[in-house]
C-alpha positions as CSV (number, residue, x, y, z in Angstrom):
1,M,86.1,62.7,80.2
2,T,88.7,65.1,79.4
3,T,91.9,63.9,77.5
4,T,95.5,65.2,78.8
5,L,98.1,65.0,76.0
6,T,101.4,63.6,77.6
7,S,103.1,62.3,74.7
8,P,103.9,63.0,70.6
9,S,101.9,60.0,70.0
10,D,99.1,61.9,71.5
11,L,99.8,64.5,68.9
12,K,99.2,62.5,66.1
13,R,95.9,61.3,67.3
14,V,94.6,64.8,67.8
15,A,95.8,65.8,64.4
16,Q,94.1,62.9,62.5
17,A,91.1,62.7,64.7
18,P,88.1,63.2,62.7
19,G,85.2,65.8,63.4
20,R,85.1,68.6,66.2
21,L,87.3,68.5,69.1
22,E,87.9,71.2,72.0
23,L,91.4,72.2,73.0
24,T,91.6,73.8,76.3
25,G,94.3,74.8,78.4
26,A,95.5,76.7,74.8
27,P,95.5,80.6,75.2
28,E,96.4,82.9,72.4
29,G,100.2,82.4,71.0
30,F,99.9,78.8,72.5
31,D,97.4,77.7,70.2
32,A,100.0,78.7,67.2
33,L,102.3,76.3,68.6
34,V,99.5,73.8,68.8
35,M,98.4,74.8,65.2
36,G,101.9,74.2,63.8
37,D,102.5,70.8,65.2
38,L,98.9,69.8,63.8
39,V,99.6,71.3,60.4
40,R,103.4,69.2,60.4
41,A,101.2,66.1,61.3
42,R,98.6,66.2,59.0
43,G,100.6,68.1,55.9
44,G,98.7,69.5,53.4
45,V,96.2,72.6,53.8
46,S,94.7,73.3,57.1
47,V,92.9,76.9,58.2
48,F,92.8,79.0,60.9
49,V,89.8,81.4,61.8
50,A,90.8,84.1,63.8
51,R,88.2,86.8,65.3
52,D,89.5,89.7,63.1
53,G,92.2,91.1,61.1
54,S,94.6,92.0,63.6
55,R,94.3,88.6,65.6
56,A,94.8,87.0,62.4
57,S,98.3,89.3,61.7
58,A,99.6,88.2,65.1
59,F,98.5,84.3,64.8
60,M,100.4,84.5,61.5
61,D,103.5,86.5,63.3
62,A,103.5,83.6,65.7
63,M,103.3,81.0,63.4
64,A,106.3,82.1,61.5
65,F,108.5,81.9,64.9
66,F,107.4,78.5,66.0
67,A,106.5,76.9,62.4
68,P,108.8,78.6,60.0
69,E,108.9,75.9,57.4
70,T,105.5,76.1,57.2
71,E,103.9,78.1,54.1
72,L,101.5,80.8,55.5
73,I,98.8,82.0,53.1
74,Q,96.1,84.8,53.8
75,F,92.7,85.2,53.2
76,P,91.5,88.9,54.3
77,A,87.9,90.5,54.8
78,W,87.0,93.3,52.8
79,D,88.2,96.6,54.4
80,C,85.2,98.1,54.0
81,L,81.7,98.2,55.8
82,P,78.6,95.9,54.8
83,Y,76.5,97.6,52.2
84,D,79.1,100.6,52.0
85,R,79.4,102.8,48.6
86,V,83.0,102.3,48.2
87,G,84.3,98.6,47.9
88,P,87.4,96.5,48.6
89,S,90.7,98.2,48.4
90,A,92.5,96.9,45.4
91,T,95.3,95.3,47.9
92,I,92.9,93.4,49.6
93,S,90.9,92.2,46.7
94,A,94.2,91.4,44.7
95,Q,94.9,89.3,48.1
96,R,92.1,87.4,48.0
97,M,91.5,86.6,44.4
98,A,95.3,85.5,44.5
99,T,94.7,83.1,47.4
100,L,91.2,82.0,45.6
101,T,93.4,81.5,42.5
102,R,96.1,79.1,44.4
103,L,93.4,76.7,46.1
104,A,91.1,76.6,42.8
105,R,94.0,75.3,40.8
106,G,95.2,72.8,43.7
107,M,98.1,73.0,45.9
108,D,100.5,70.1,47.3
109,P,98.3,67.4,49.1
110,K,101.3,66.9,51.5
111,A,103.0,70.1,52.0
112,P,101.9,71.9,55.1
113,V,100.2,75.1,54.0
114,L,98.2,77.2,56.8
115,L,95.3,79.4,55.3
116,V,94.6,82.2,58.1
117,T,91.3,84.1,57.5
118,T,89.0,85.7,59.9
119,A,85.4,85.2,60.9
120,A,84.1,87.8,58.2
121,A,86.2,86.6,55.5
122,L,84.7,83.2,55.9
123,L,81.0,84.6,56.0
124,Q,81.4,85.9,52.4
125,R,80.6,84.2,49.5
126,V,82.8,84.1,46.8
127,P,82.7,83.1,42.7
128,T,83.1,79.5,41.6
129,R,86.1,77.3,41.9
130,A,85.3,76.4,38.0
131,L,85.6,80.1,36.9
132,V,88.8,81.3,39.4
133,G,90.5,78.4,38.3
134,R,90.2,78.9,34.8
135,A,90.2,83.1,34.7
136,G,93.6,84.7,34.2
137,Y,96.2,85.3,31.4
138,S,99.6,83.5,30.8
139,A,102.6,84.4,28.7
140,K,106.0,82.9,27.9
141,V,108.8,84.9,26.3
142,G,109.1,84.5,22.5
143,A,105.1,84.3,22.5
144,S,103.1,86.5,20.7
145,V,101.3,89.1,22.4
146,D,98.5,91.6,21.4
147,I,98.5,94.9,23.4
148,A,94.9,95.5,23.0
149,Q,94.0,92.0,24.6
150,V,95.9,92.4,27.2
151,E,94.4,95.5,27.8
152,R,90.7,94.3,27.6
153,Y,91.9,91.6,29.9
154,F,93.0,94.2,32.5
155,A,89.9,96.0,32.5
156,V,87.8,93.1,32.9
157,N,89.6,91.7,35.4
158,G,90.0,94.6,38.2
159,Y,93.3,96.0,37.2
160,H,93.9,99.7,37.5
161,R,95.7,102.0,34.7
162,A,98.3,104.0,36.6
163,S,101.0,106.3,35.6
164,T,103.7,104.2,37.7
165,V,103.0,100.8,38.8
166,S,103.5,100.7,42.7
167,D,100.4,98.5,44.4
168,H,99.0,95.4,43.4
169,G,96.5,95.1,40.9
170,E,97.8,98.3,38.9
171,F,99.1,98.5,35.3
172,A,100.7,100.8,32.9
173,V,101.1,100.6,29.2
174,R,104.2,102.5,27.4
175,G,104.3,101.5,23.7
176,G,105.9,98.5,23.9
177,V,106.4,98.2,27.5
178,I,103.6,96.5,30.0
179,D,104.4,97.2,33.7
180,V,101.9,95.0,36.0
181,F,101.8,94.1,39.5
182,P,100.4,91.0,39.7
183,P,98.1,89.8,43.1
184,G,100.4,87.8,45.2
185,A,103.6,89.1,43.9
186,E,106.4,90.4,45.7
187,E,107.4,93.0,43.0
188,P,106.0,94.3,39.9
189,V,106.7,93.1,36.4
190,R,108.0,94.5,33.1
191,L,107.1,93.0,29.5
192,D,109.4,94.1,27.0
193,L,107.5,93.5,23.2
194,F,109.6,93.4,20.4
195,G,106.6,94.1,17.6
196,D,103.9,91.6,19.0
197,I,106.4,89.1,20.3
198,L,107.5,89.1,23.7
199,E,111.2,89.7,24.3
200,S,111.5,89.6,27.9
201,I,109.9,89.5,31.3
202,R,111.9,91.0,34.1
203,G,110.8,91.8,38.1
204,F,111.5,95.2,39.0
205,D,111.9,97.3,42.2
206,R,108.7,99.7,42.5
207,E,110.8,102.4,44.1
208,T,114.0,102.4,41.8
209,Q,112.4,100.8,38.8
210,R,115.3,98.9,38.5
211,S,115.1,95.4,37.2
212,T,116.1,92.6,39.9
213,R,115.5,89.0,38.1
214,Q,114.9,87.8,34.4
215,L,111.6,85.3,34.3
216,T,110.7,83.1,31.6
217,A,106.7,83.2,31.8
218,I,104.2,85.0,33.5
219,D,100.7,84.4,35.2
220,L,98.2,87.2,35.8
221,P,95.3,85.9,37.9
222,P,92.2,88.2,38.0
223,V,92.3,91.0,41.0
224,S,88.2,91.4,41.4
225,E,85.7,89.2,42.3
226,A,83.5,90.9,39.9
227,L,84.6,90.1,36.4
228,L,83.1,92.5,33.9
229,D,82.8,90.6,30.7
230,A,79.6,90.6,27.9
231,D,78.4,87.2,30.1
232,A,78.9,88.5,33.4
233,I,77.5,92.0,32.3
234,S,74.1,90.5,30.8
235,R,73.7,88.3,34.0
236,F,73.9,91.5,36.0
237,R,71.3,93.5,33.8
238,N,69.0,90.4,34.7
239,G,69.2,89.9,37.8
240,Y,68.8,93.9,38.6
241,L,65.7,93.7,36.7
242,A,64.3,90.8,38.5
243,S,65.6,92.1,42.0
244,F,64.6,95.7,41.9
245,G,62.6,96.3,39.0
246,A,62.9,99.1,36.6
247,P,66.5,101.0,37.0
248,G,65.6,104.3,36.6
249,D,68.6,106.5,36.9
250,D,70.5,104.5,39.1
251,P,74.3,105.2,38.3
252,L,75.5,101.6,39.2
253,Y,73.2,99.9,36.4
254,A,74.3,102.5,34.0
255,A,77.9,102.4,34.6
256,V,77.7,98.3,34.9
257,T,75.9,98.2,31.2
258,D,78.5,100.5,29.7
259,G,81.1,98.3,31.0
260,V,82.6,100.8,33.2
261,R,84.0,99.4,37.0
262,R,81.8,101.6,39.3
263,A,83.3,101.9,42.9
264,G,81.6,99.3,45.7
265,L,79.6,97.0,42.7
266,E,81.6,94.0,44.8
267,H,78.1,94.4,47.0
268,W,76.2,93.2,44.2
269,L,78.4,90.3,43.3
270,P,75.7,87.7,43.3
271,L,74.1,89.4,40.3
272,F,77.0,89.1,38.3
273,Y,77.2,85.1,38.5
274,E,74.7,81.9,38.1
275,R,75.8,81.1,41.6
276,M,78.1,81.7,44.3
277,E,80.5,79.6,46.2
278,T,82.0,80.1,49.5
279,L,85.9,79.6,50.9
280,F,84.9,76.2,52.4
281,D,84.2,75.2,48.4
282,Y,87.4,75.7,48.1
283,L,89.3,73.5,50.6
284,P,90.4,70.1,49.7
285,A,88.1,67.2,51.7
286,G,90.7,66.4,54.4
287,A,91.7,69.9,55.5
288,L,91.8,70.8,58.8
289,I,90.0,73.8,60.7
290,G,91.4,75.9,63.6
291,V,88.8,78.1,65.1
292,D,89.9,81.1,67.3
293,H,88.4,81.2,70.5
294,L,86.3,84.2,70.0
295,A,85.7,83.5,66.4
296,A,81.7,82.7,67.1
297,E,81.1,85.9,68.8
298,A,82.9,87.5,66.1
299,R,81.0,86.1,63.5
300,D,77.7,86.7,65.6
301,E,78.4,90.7,65.9
302,R,79.4,90.5,62.1
303,L,76.1,89.1,61.0
304,A,74.2,91.9,63.2
305,M,76.2,94.6,61.6
306,I,75.0,93.0,57.8
307,A,71.3,93.0,59.3
308,D,71.5,96.5,60.6
309,A,73.4,98.1,57.9
310,F,70.9,96.0,55.2
311,E,67.9,97.5,57.3
312,A,69.4,100.6,57.1
313,R,69.4,100.7,53.2
314,D,66.4,99.2,52.6
315,Q,64.2,101.6,54.6
316,A,66.3,104.8,53.1
317,D,64.7,106.6,50.2
318,R,65.1,105.2,46.6
319,K,66.3,108.5,45.4
320,A,69.7,107.8,46.8
321,H,70.6,105.2,44.1
322,Y,71.4,102.1,46.6
323,R,69.3,99.0,46.1
324,A,70.5,96.5,48.4
325,I,70.5,92.9,47.9
326,A,69.0,90.4,50.4
327,P,72.2,89.3,53.1
328,D,71.7,85.8,52.7
329,L,72.8,86.3,49.0
330,L,76.0,87.7,50.0
331,Y,76.6,86.4,53.4
332,L,76.4,82.7,55.3
333,S,73.8,82.3,57.7
334,T,75.1,81.1,61.3
335,D,73.4,77.4,60.2
336,E,75.3,77.5,57.1
337,W,78.0,78.3,59.1
338,G,78.0,75.2,61.0
339,G,76.9,72.9,58.7
340,Y,79.7,73.5,56.4
341,L,82.1,73.5,59.3
342,D,80.7,70.0,60.3
343,H,82.1,68.7,57.0
344,F,85.6,69.1,58.3
345,A,87.8,68.0,61.0
346,S,87.8,71.1,63.3
347,R,90.2,72.1,66.6
348,H,88.3,74.8,68.3
349,F,90.3,76.6,71.3
350,E,90.0,78.1,74.0
351,P,92.6,79.5,76.7
352,L,90.7,78.3,80.2
353,H,91.1,74.5,81.1
354,R,87.5,73.1,81.2
355,E,86.1,69.8,82.5
356,G,82.9,67.5,81.5
357,G,83.3,66.3,77.8
358,E,84.6,63.5,75.7
359,Q,85.7,65.4,72.8
360,I,87.7,67.8,75.2
361,V,91.5,67.7,75.2
362,D,93.5,69.7,77.8
363,M,96.9,71.2,76.4
364,G,98.2,71.8,79.2
365,A,99.1,75.5,78.8
366,K,98.0,78.7,81.0
367,L,98.2,82.4,80.5
368,G,101.3,84.2,81.7
369,R,100.8,87.3,84.3
370,S,99.9,90.1,82.8
371,F,100.0,92.6,85.8
372,S,96.6,94.4,84.8
373,A,96.0,95.3,88.7
374,E,99.7,97.0,88.9
375,R,99.2,98.9,85.6
376,A,95.8,100.1,87.1
377,Q,97.7,101.9,90.0
378,D,99.5,104.9,89.2
379,S,101.5,104.2,92.7
380,V,102.9,101.1,91.7
381,N,106.2,101.2,89.5
382,L,105.7,98.5,87.1
383,F,109.2,97.3,86.9
384,E,109.4,97.1,90.7
385,A,106.3,94.6,90.6
386,T,107.6,92.8,87.4
387,A,111.2,92.0,89.3
388,D,109.2,91.1,92.5
389,H,107.3,88.3,90.5
390,A,110.2,87.1,88.9
391,K,112.5,86.6,92.1
392,R,109.2,84.7,93.7
393,L,109.4,82.5,90.3
394,A,113.1,82.1,90.7
395,A,113.3,81.0,94.0
396,A,110.3,78.6,93.5
397,G,112.7,76.7,90.9
398,K,111.1,78.7,87.7
399,R,113.3,79.6,84.7
400,V,111.8,83.5,83.9
401,A,111.7,84.9,80.6
402,V,110.5,88.4,80.1
403,R,109.9,90.8,77.4
404,F,109.3,94.8,77.8
405,L,107.7,97.4,75.9
406,V,108.9,101.0,77.0
407,G,107.1,104.2,76.0
408,G,105.6,102.5,73.0
409,F,109.1,101.9,71.4
410,V,110.7,98.3,70.7
411,G,114.0,100.2,70.5
412,A,113.8,102.0,74.0
413,A,112.5,98.1,75.4
414,E,116.0,97.0,74.0
415,R,117.8,99.2,75.6
416,H,116.2,98.8,78.9
417,A,116.3,95.3,78.9
418,R,120.0,95.0,77.9
419,R,121.4,97.2,80.9
420,P,123.2,95.3,83.4
421,R,121.3,96.7,86.7
422,H,118.1,95.2,84.8
423,A,119.5,92.3,84.3
424,R,120.6,91.6,88.4
425,R,117.3,93.0,89.4
426,F,115.9,89.7,87.4
427,P,118.4,86.8,88.6
428,G,118.2,84.0,86.1
429,A,115.8,85.6,83.2
430,L,115.9,86.2,79.9
431,L,115.3,89.6,78.8
432,A,114.2,90.4,75.8
433,S,111.8,93.0,73.9
434,G,108.5,93.1,72.4
435,Q,104.7,94.2,73.3
436,G,102.8,93.2,76.2
437,G,105.0,93.3,79.5
438,R,104.3,89.6,80.0
439,S,106.4,87.1,82.2
440,E,106.9,83.6,80.6
441,E,107.5,80.8,83.1
442,A,109.2,77.4,82.5
443,P,110.8,75.0,84.9
444,A,114.0,75.4,85.6
445,R,115.6,71.7,85.0
446,D,117.0,70.4,82.0
447,P,113.7,69.8,80.1
448,A,113.0,67.2,77.6
449,P,113.6,67.6,74.0
450,W,110.1,68.7,73.0
451,S,109.3,70.5,76.6
452,T,107.6,73.8,76.9
453,A,110.6,75.2,78.9
454,S,112.6,75.1,75.7
455,R,109.8,77.8,73.8
456,P,107.5,80.4,75.5
457,R,104.1,79.6,76.0
458,T,102.3,82.6,75.0
459,W,102.9,85.2,71.8
460,R,101.6,88.6,71.0
461,S,101.1,90.8,68.6
462,S,104.5,92.4,68.3
463,P,107.7,91.8,65.9
464,R,109.3,89.0,67.6
465,P,112.2,89.9,69.8
466,T,115.4,89.2,67.3
467,S,117.7,87.8,70.8
468,W,115.0,85.5,72.1
469,A,113.9,84.5,68.5
470,T,117.7,83.4,67.6
471,A,118.3,81.7,71.2
472,W,115.2,79.8,71.0
473,R,116.2,78.5,67.4
474,A,119.5,77.8,68.3
475,R,118.2,75.3,71.2
476,A,115.4,73.6,69.4
477,A,117.9,73.0,66.6
478,A,120.0,71.2,68.6
479,A,117.5,69.9,70.9
480,A,114.5,69.0,69.1
481,P,113.3,67.3,66.2
482,P,110.9,69.6,63.7
483,T,107.8,67.4,64.7
484,S,108.5,67.6,68.4
485,W,105.5,68.0,70.6
486,P,105.5,70.0,73.8
487,R,105.1,68.0,77.3
488,P,102.4,69.5,79.5
489,P,104.2,70.8,82.7
490,P,103.9,68.8,85.9
């Protein structure tokens, strides 16, 4: 039997219920509103699994709008193809390791935190928590610092030497000055040494190189998931020989043997460690996992791509010097994915309403009109169609909010939406710019403090409109507490 939410107490039951629940009637955008309320109700670390990177970015934008008090951290997938000759970019690697380091070292069990990841990222195996938790380099002002030791740490942990530090994972050494951009940091840091004593630590602007603040300590987590210390190199050599036999003149084997970080070595990551773990292993036992409605399909497509890439590499001429490891060493299978997910409370979002299940909760939202039929007809004026639709809704007692995107430029949309003649065309409507051209409908009567009438039902991957966001926040601050819950529309 399908359950329908009717009161804020129902939210607590949905948030605290163990096992799996299907949350239907939760289209994209509205799922961020729901997830934000679930995270607030549970506290601690929760996870949202998006189908891909663009969807993850859109979801984070919506979460920042609906739940600005919730801390958002991201764990992206590698930005390279499976079994590629190049590995993930330094920025992606740094962001992944910064997130893993925070999770491995523990987080506040009460503060609401949402980890946003993707299906592809969740499939990848990662170094163990114990290894990541103890890795890193820390120093305080007044401590003794050996520049040669710091440079060795940078080489082992994936930092890249640069003439001028401008991106995460880069470092530069000039005499007694060390510039470094730590993973997860907002700006690079400059370490000034007087002899071997750390005299000062300052953040600085990467563009102007001017100091912005003084620090008393610094923590430098690893940048790369492949740590090239002596033990890791020895394990790689042994694992390589056991998997592929004699290396011949394979440049990868020769480079790693010499301690050189060759491009793409992350695709042989399991050979560097005794065992691998998954992102699931980094989560606290009480974590809640929200799953995008297309995440399973994205997972299956990714696994098919991985299988095809491995087969192509495995059948290629060995002279190409690319000996691919088995997919199950680096990626989860579908059964493993499901097995790990069953250990956590999970909420699976569905945009449409569905009946006939005990574990189904109807969230009571629906998709706004997209005007796809009008878009397909060159003879139809989209603005006239939108105006007619808004008039019909207003006549039916609805309150309408409209977002525009004109010619691909938000600025043009803002100018268009602010023209008085367009305001006259949309009586009673709240006009704001943004992507999608979607209309958002809500009852015209004064809603309950936690009704959906006080905030939009759907959201798209666009910079949120300032005027709309400001108006909503002012209304929400005056009428609704942070833990309020939207009542389904009558």
